[in-house]
KEKOLMAR-634694 format. One record per residue (C-alpha): residue in one letter; x, y, z. Coordinates in steps of 0.5 Angstrom, whole numbers, padded with zeros to 4 digits, always signed. Layout:
N
aXYZ;...
// end
This chain:
636
x+0058-0109-0074;x+0057-0107-0081;x+0061-0100-0083;x+0060-0096-0089;x+0062-0089-0093;x+0058-0085-0095;x+0060-0080-0101;x+0058-0074-0103;x+0057-0072-0111;x+0055-0067-0116;x+0056-0060-0119;x+0060-0055-0116;x+0055-0050-0111;x+0050-0055-0111;x+0050-0055-0104;x+0054-0062-0102;x+0057-0059-0096;x+0052-0054-0093;x+0048-0061-0093;x+0053-0065-0089;x+0054-0060-0084;x+0046-0059-0083;x+0046-0067-0083;x+0052-0068-0079;x+0054-0061-0075;x+0060-0062-0078;x+0064-0056-0083;x+0067-0061-0088;x+0071-0056-0091;x+0078-0055-0087;x+0082-0051-0092;x+0082-0044-0091;x+0082-0042-0098;x+0076-0047-0098;x+0072-0042-0093;x+0074-0036-0097;x+0072-0038-0103;x+0066-0042-0101;x+0068-0047-0105;x+0071-0055-0103;x+0077-0055-0106;x+0079-0062-0103;x+0077-0068-0099;x+0073-0067-0092;x+0070-0071-0088;x+0065-0073-0082;x+0061-0078-0078;x+0054-0079-0078;x+0049-0082-0074;x+0043-0086-0078;x+0037-0087-0075;x+0038-0095-0074;x+0044-0092-0070;x+0049-0094-0074;x+0055-0089-0075;x+0057-0088-0082;x+0064-0084-0085;x+0062-0078-0090;x+0067-0076-0095;x+0065-0070-0098;x+0068-0068-0105;x+0069-0062-0109;x+0064-0061-0115;x+0068-0056-0119;x+0071-0060-0126;x+0079-0057-0124;x+0078-0061-0118;x+0076-0068-0120;x+0083-0071-0118;x+0081-0070-0111;x+0073-0072-0112;x+0077-0079-0115;x+0080-0080-0109;x+0076-0080-0104;x+0070-0084-0108;x+0075-0090-0109;x+0072-0093-0102;x+0065-0090-0103;x+0060-0096-0100;x+0053-0091-0101;x+0053-0085-0106;x+0049-0078-0103;x+0048-0075-0110;x+0047-0067-0110;x+0042-0063-0115;x+0040-0056-0114;x+0033-0054-0115;x+0035-0048-0118;x+0039-0051-0123;x+0038-0059-0124;x+0042-0064-0127;x+0049-0060-0130;x+0055-0063-0133;x+0059-0065-0127;x+0053-0068-0124;x+0053-0072-0130;x+0061-0074-0130;x+0060-0076-0123;x+0054-0080-0123;x+0059-0083-0130;x+0065-0084-0125;x+0060-0087-0120;x+0058-0092-0124;x+0065-0094-0127;x+0067-0095-0120;x+0061-0100-0118;x+0057-0096-0113;x+0050-0100-0113;x+0047-0096-0107;x+0045-0089-0107;x+0040-0083-0105;x+0039-0077-0109;x+0038-0070-0106;x+0035-0065-0109;x+0038-0059-0105;x+0036-0052-0104;x+0028-0054-0105;x+0025-0048-0101;x+0030-0044-0108;x+0025-0047-0113;x+0019-0043-0116;x+0014-0047-0114;x+0012-0055-0114;x+0011-0055-0121;x+0018-0053-0122;x+0021-0058-0116;x+0017-0064-0120;x+0021-0062-0126;x+0028-0062-0123;x+0026-0069-0119;x+0024-0072-0126;x+0029-0070-0130;x+0034-0073-0124;x+0030-0079-0125;x+0031-0079-0133;x+0039-0078-0132;x+0039-0085-0127;x+0035-0089-0132;x+0040-0095-0134;x+0045-0093-0129;x+0046-0097-0122;x+0043-0092-0118;x+0036-0092-0123;x+0032-0094-0117;x+0036-0089-0112;x+0030-0084-0108;x+0030-0078-0110;x+0028-0074-0104;x+0028-0065-0104;x+0031-0062-0098;x+0033-0056-0096;x+0039-0055-0091;x+0037-0048-0089;x+0029-0050-0087;x+0031-0058-0085;x+0026-0059-0090;x+0026-0067-0092;x+0032-0068-0088;x+0029-0073-0083;x+0027-0077-0090;x+0034-0077-0093;x+0037-0080-0087;x+0032-0085-0087;x+0033-0086-0094;x+0040-0087-0093;x+0040-0091-0087;x+0036-0096-0092;x+0041-0095-0097;x+0047-0097-0092;x+0043-0104-0091;x+0042-0105-0098;x+0049-0104-0100;x+0054-0110-0100;x+0058-0109-0095;x+0063-0116-0094;x+0065-0115-0086;x+0069-0121-0087;x+0074-0125-0082;x+0079-0125-0087;x+0081-0119-0091;x+0089-0116-0091;x+0089-0109-0088;x+0089-0104-0094;x+0089-0096-0093;x+0090-0092-0099;x+0093-0085-0097;x+0089-0079-0098;x+0091-0075-0093;x+0099-0074-0090;x+0101-0069-0084;x+0105-0068-0078;x+0102-0067-0071;x+0106-0063-0066;x+0109-0069-0061;x+0106-0074-0065;x+0109-0075-0071;x+0107-0077-0078;x+0099-0078-0079;x+0096-0081-0085;x+0089-0082-0086;x+0084-0085-0091;x+0079-0091-0092;x+0080-0098-0089;x+0078-0102-0095;x+0080-0109-0092;x+0082-0112-0085;x+0083-0108-0079;x+0089-0104-0076;x+0091-0104-0068;x+0096-0100-0065;x+0102-0104-0065;x+0101-0107-0072;x+0107-0107-0076;x+0105-0105-0084;x+0108-0103-0090;x+0109-0097-0094;x+0108-0098-0102;x+0110-0098-0106;x+0117-0095-0102;x+0117-0102-0099;x+0119-0099-0092;x+0116-0102-0086;x+0112-0097-0080;x+0109-0098-0074;x+0102-0096-0071;x+0103-0092-0066;x+0095-0090-0065;x+0089-0091-0069;x+0083-0086-0069;x+0077-0086-0072;x+0072-0080-0073;x+0078-0076-0068;x+0076-0081-0063;x+0082-0086-0061;x+0080-0093-0061;x+0084-0100-0060;x+0082-0102-0067;x+0080-0100-0074;x+0076-0104-0079;x+0074-0105-0086;x+0069-0099-0089;x+0072-0094-0083;x+0075-0087-0084;x+0081-0088-0081;x+0088-0084-0078;x+0094-0087-0077;x+0099-0085-0072;x+0106-0088-0076;x+0113-0089-0072;x+0119-0090-0077;x+0117-0085-0082;x+0117-0078-0084;x+0112-0075-0087;x+0117-0072-0093;x+0117-0079-0095;x+0110-0080-0095;x+0104-0077-0100;x+0097-0078-0103;x+0097-0085-0107;x+0101-0089-0104;x+0098-0095-0099;x+0099-0098-0092;x+0098-0105-0092;x+0099-0112-0089;x+0107-0113-0091;x+0108-0118-0097;x+0101-0117-0099;x+0101-0112-0105;x+0107-0110-0109;x+0107-0104-0113;x+0107-0105-0121;x+0108-0101-0127;x+0103-0105-0132;x+0096-0108-0130;x+0092-0113-0135;x+0085-0109-0135;x+0077-0110-0136;x+0076-0103-0139;x+0069-0100-0141;x+0068-0093-0145;x+0063-0089-0143;x+0057-0088-0149;x+0059-0080-0148;x+0066-0081-0150;x+0070-0081-0156;x+0074-0087-0159;x+0081-0089-0155;x+0086-0092-0159;x+0091-0097-0157;x+0097-0094-0154;x+0094-0087-0153;x+0096-0083-0146;x+0091-0083-0141;x+0091-0080-0133;x+0089-0087-0129;x+0086-0086-0122;x+0086-0092-0118;x+0085-0092-0110;x+0088-0085-0109;x+0094-0085-0114;x+0094-0081-0120;x+0099-0083-0126;x+0099-0083-0133;x+0099-0089-0138;x+0098-0092-0144;x+0092-0096-0146;x+0095-0103-0150;x+0088-0106-0153;x+0087-0113-0153;x+0084-0115-0160;x+0083-0109-0163;x+0086-0102-0165;x+0081-0098-0162;x+0076-0098-0157;x+0069-0095-0159;x+0064-0091-0154;x+0060-0096-0150;x+0065-0102-0151;x+0068-0106-0147;x+0075-0109-0148;x+0081-0112-0145;x+0087-0108-0144;x+0094-0107-0141;x+0095-0100-0137;x+0103-0099-0138;x+0104-0094-0133;x+0109-0088-0132;x+0111-0090-0125;x+0109-0096-0121;x+0103-0095-0117;x+0100-0100-0112;x+0093-0105-0113;x+0091-0112-0114;x+0086-0116-0117;x+0079-0113-0117;x+0080-0106-0115;x+0076-0101-0120;x+0079-0095-0123;x+0078-0090-0127;x+0081-0087-0134;x+0081-0079-0137;x+0083-0077-0143;x+0090-0074-0143;x+0088-0067-0146;x+0083-0064-0145;x+0082-0068-0139;x+0075-0071-0139;x+0073-0077-0136;x+0073-0083-0141;x+0071-0090-0137;x+0074-0094-0133;x+0074-0102-0131;x+0077-0107-0126;x+0084-0110-0125;x+0084-0117-0127;x+0092-0118-0125;x+0098-0115-0124;x+0101-0115-0131;x+0108-0119-0132;x+0110-0116-0139;x+0107-0114-0145;x+0102-0119-0148;x+0101-0120-0155;x+0095-0117-0157;x+0092-0121-0163;x+0094-0128-0160;x+0088-0132-0159;x+0092-0135-0152;x+0092-0128-0150;x+0085-0127-0151;x+0083-0133-0147;x+0087-0132-0141;x+0083-0125-0141;x+0077-0128-0142;x+0078-0133-0136;x+0081-0127-0131;x+0074-0123-0133;x+0069-0129-0133;x+0073-0136-0131;x+0070-0139-0125;x+0074-0139-0119;x+0078-0146-0120;x+0080-0143-0127;x+0083-0137-0124;x+0087-0140-0119;x+0089-0145-0124;x+0092-0139-0128;x+0095-0135-0122;x+0098-0142-0120;x+0101-0143-0127;x+0104-0136-0127;x+0107-0137-0120;x+0110-0143-0122;x+0113-0140-0128;x+0116-0134-0125;x+0119-0137-0119;x+0121-0144-0122;x+0117-0147-0116;x+0111-0150-0114;x+0106-0145-0112;x+0104-0145-0105;x+0096-0143-0103;x+0098-0137-0100;x+0101-0134-0106;x+0096-0135-0111;x+0091-0132-0106;x+0095-0127-0106;x+0095-0126-0113;x+0087-0127-0114;x+0086-0122-0108;x+0082-0128-0105;x+0081-0131-0097;x+0087-0136-0097;x+0083-0142-0094;x+0078-0142-0099;x+0084-0142-0105;x+0087-0148-0101;x+0080-0152-0101;x+0079-0150-0109;x+0087-0153-0110;x+0086-0159-0106;x+0079-0160-0110;x+0083-0159-0116;x+0089-0165-0114;x+0083-0169-0113;x+0080-0168-0119;x+0087-0168-0123;x+0087-0161-0126;x+0093-0159-0120;x+0098-0163-0117;x+0100-0163-0110;x+0107-0163-0106;x+0108-0164-0100;x+0104-0168-0094;x+0101-0163-0090;x+0095-0159-0094;x+0098-0152-0090;x+0105-0154-0093;x+0103-0156-0100;x+0105-0152-0106;x+0101-0154-0112;x+0103-0154-0121;x+0097-0155-0126;x+0097-0161-0129;x+0099-0158-0136;x+0105-0155-0133;x+0107-0162-0129;x+0106-0166-0136;x+0111-0161-0139;x+0116-0162-0134;x+0115-0170-0134;x+0116-0170-0141;x+0123-0165-0141;x+0125-0170-0135;x+0124-0176-0140;x+0126-0173-0146;x+0134-0171-0141;x+0134-0178-0138;x+0132-0182-0145;x+0138-0178-0148;x+0143-0179-0143;x+0141-0187-0143;x+0143-0187-0150;x+0150-0184-0149;x+0151-0187-0143;x+0148-0195-0142;x+0152-0197-0137;x+0151-0191-0132;x+0145-0193-0127;x+0142-0186-0128;x+0144-0178-0129;x+0146-0175-0123;x+0140-0171-0120;x+0144-0164-0120;x+0146-0165-0127;x+0139-0166-0129;x+0137-0160-0126;x+0142-0156-0129;x+0141-0158-0136;x+0134-0158-0137;x+0132-0153-0131;x+0137-0149-0129;x+0133-0143-0126;x+0130-0148-0121;x+0133-0149-0114;x+0136-0156-0112;x+0129-0156-0106;x+0124-0154-0111;x+0127-0159-0116;x+0128-0165-0111;x+0120-0164-0110;x+0119-0165-0117;x+0123-0171-0117;x+0120-0174-0112;x+0113-0173-0114;x+0115-0176-0121;x+0118-0182-0117;x+0112-0183-0113;x+0108-0183-0119;x+0112-0189-0123;x+0114-0184-0128;x+0122-0184-0127;x+0126-0188-0121;x+0130-0185-0116;x+0137-0189-0115;x+0142-0186-0110;x+0143-0179-0112;x+0142-0181-0119;x+0135-0181-0123;x+0133-0186-0129;x+0128-0188-0133;x+0124-0195-0130;x+0126-0198-0137;x+0134-0197-0136;x+0137-0203-0134;x+0144-0203-0134;x+0147-0210-0138;x+0154-0212-0139;x+0156-0215-0145;x+0162-0221-0144;x+0168-0216-0144;x+0165-0211-0140;x+0164-0216-0135;x+0171-0218-0134;x+0173-0211-0135;x+0168-0210-0128;x+0171-0216-0125;x+0178-0214-0126;x+0177-0208-0124;x+0173-0210-0117;x+0179-0215-0116;x+0185-0209-0116;x+0181-0205-0110;x+0179-0211-0106;x+0186-0214-0107;x+0189-0208-0104;x+0183-0206-0100;x+0185-0200-0095;x+0190-0198-0100;x+0187-0197-0106;x+0189-0196-0113;x+0188-0189-0116;x+0182-0188-0121;x+0187-0186-0126;x+0191-0192-0126;x+0186-0197-0127;x+0184-0193-0133;x+0191-0192-0135;x+0191-0200-0135;x+0186-0201-0140;x+0180-0201-0135;x+0174-0196-0139;x+0171-0190-0136;x+0164-0193-0136;x+0166-0199-0132;x+0169-0195-0127;x+0162-0190-0127;x+0158-0197-0127;x+0161-0199-0120;x+0160-0192-0117;x+0153-0192-0119;x+0153-0199-0116;x+0155-0197-0109;x+0161-0202-0110;x+0167-0197-0110;x+0165-0190-0106;x+0168-0183-0107;x+0172-0181-0101;x+0174-0174-0102;x+0175-0171-0108;x+0181-0176-0111;x+0180-0183-0107;x+0176-0188-0109;x+0175-0195-0104;x+0171-0201-0104;x+0165-0201-0100;x+0168-0207-0096;x+0174-0202-0094;x+0169-0197-0091;x+0166-0202-0087;x+0173-0205-0084;x+0175-0198-0083;x+0168-0197-0079;x+0171-0203-0075;x+0178-0201-0074;x+0175-0195-0071;x+0171-0199-0066;x+0176-0202-0064;x+0181-0197-0062;x+0175-0193-0059;x+0172-0198-0054;x+0170-0196-0048;x+0171-0189-0050;x+0178-0189-0052;x+0181-0184-0056;x+0186-0186-0062;x+0190-0181-0066;x+0190-0181-0073;x+0197-0185-0073;x+0194-0191-0069;x+0189-0191-0074;x+0194-0191-0079;x+0198-0197-0076;x+0191-0201-0075;x+0189-0201-0082;x+0196-0202-0085;x+0197-0196-0090;x+0200-0189-0090;x+0197-0183-0088;x+0194-0180-0094;x+0189-0186-0094;x+0188-0186-0087;x+0186-0179-0086;x+0181-0180-0092;x+0178-0185-0088;x+0178-0181-0082;x+0174-0176-0085;x+0169-0180-0089;x+0168-0184-0082;x+0167-0176-0079;x+0162-0174-0084;x+0158-0180-0083;x+0158-0179-0075;x+0162-0185-0074;x+0167-0182-0070;x+0168-0174-0067;x+0175-0171-0068;x+0177-0167-0061;x+0184-0164-0062;x+0189-0169-0065;x+0185-0175-0063;x+0178-0178-0065;x+0173-0181-0061;x+0167-0186-0063;x+0160-0181-0063;x+0156-0186-0059;
// end
């Protein structure tokens, strides 16, 4: 079943709360001050049963300009607007401001109730008010909204209004998707005796059940849901588009305030800067680069500065790209709508949508910056996925998982995985790993830059060390990509080798064109050194001794690269035949499961304890032998 939120809007004293009470039987004014003053101050809520049987949530907002921030906290999750205009006054300043806000927040469906119709002087006057309303709606997203005169006191027009609201809910684009991480911007928090902390809000995505563990942001603390209520009824599950109250465990009421968000863990993150698309109202004054503004996003309000991209000023009616630099962190994600109001005096100036969480100040007049903003604003899904994948690779020094890209895009993970898989098939992305669900990705441009850096480093190394089979993988990583961890870098190396761009030679990496060749003098030195290690197989000379006798270091490294000489421990080198012989001796001593000591092994090898212990530790490390106390046995 689809669920919807209907939000009131309109000037103060035009009868919004009275109308809601007539439609639902609920007085949405819950505060003592509201009842005493006869004026809505904060948000009110009520369920409404529409003629189709659909139960929608109603958010009643204050109409007075002093409480516009409360109105904005309730308007963020509205699917259908109920714009209220009093017949005895017509369209007023807050009518227009609320209409502007609905437009900027992307509300596309609504109904207009011309209230207090019984107070109109005559039918002609009422018709004039209706025409005034239609003129105000012209050119807005609510231009086609039905305008219905009603009276809460006589009941006139209420049935027609309900029917029109029902149709508007049916037309609203309510994405009741299976996917969607749980997300609740908090608009109210209180402590209930015997229950503890309770938060309320509109569930803008996903679903919540008792027992769920969610994240409170921006603090990052984990909370557990004890109980879920929808319209004061305990339920087993709340879904997107419902007004929800959550009884939370693991957090004190003093730690929560309006503007915070409850969400599925690790799906959202706080930020103090957003890349946005910003639209200025026709009625607004120009906004200059760096101007201080009030930002309203979700249920949060925070001061910010607008860093305009490609221009130093936004003129009325213009849409531009900008970065909003916040004075404190809030929680939002790509696609979220926002409103900006002037610093002083406070007046709604414009609004827009979040394109991405910023990763620092952009160079405002750089062509590349403008291209990136255009991609985020109007690019197709593959282009947007490529942008975020590239950003994640840069930030994390690792290929991007499709889940991370989906999180940045605020899109369904399976859909993003398919986009990236198609990108790998088409060639604009490079995939790492075998199984689609475990794969990670890198844009082709980024990959080619990495390969070019690797190739350049290896070419320089081969020129300096022509007798080395290749550069040690770890040395290559620390030299050219020190921020990458070993596992991620190994993925790059393995993929480059798979593509034939480089070769893995043991623990070393080389260009395929690199071939080690010895001249006659080097060949004689190589034969002399190998003969020295073969002649004293189990008691080899120390490397320093060989070098002292005139053998070049390059020849020693060459034999190590070939695997002819093997480093055993930090100081000793053995010929590979010595390791084969050591394993044979161990099998002879340990035949039939017989344990043997280091001394027995030393005597069988005919060397000293220093060499015997080093060889035994090598055998242990390679799981040929197992040490038990002071003895060894064969591993299998």
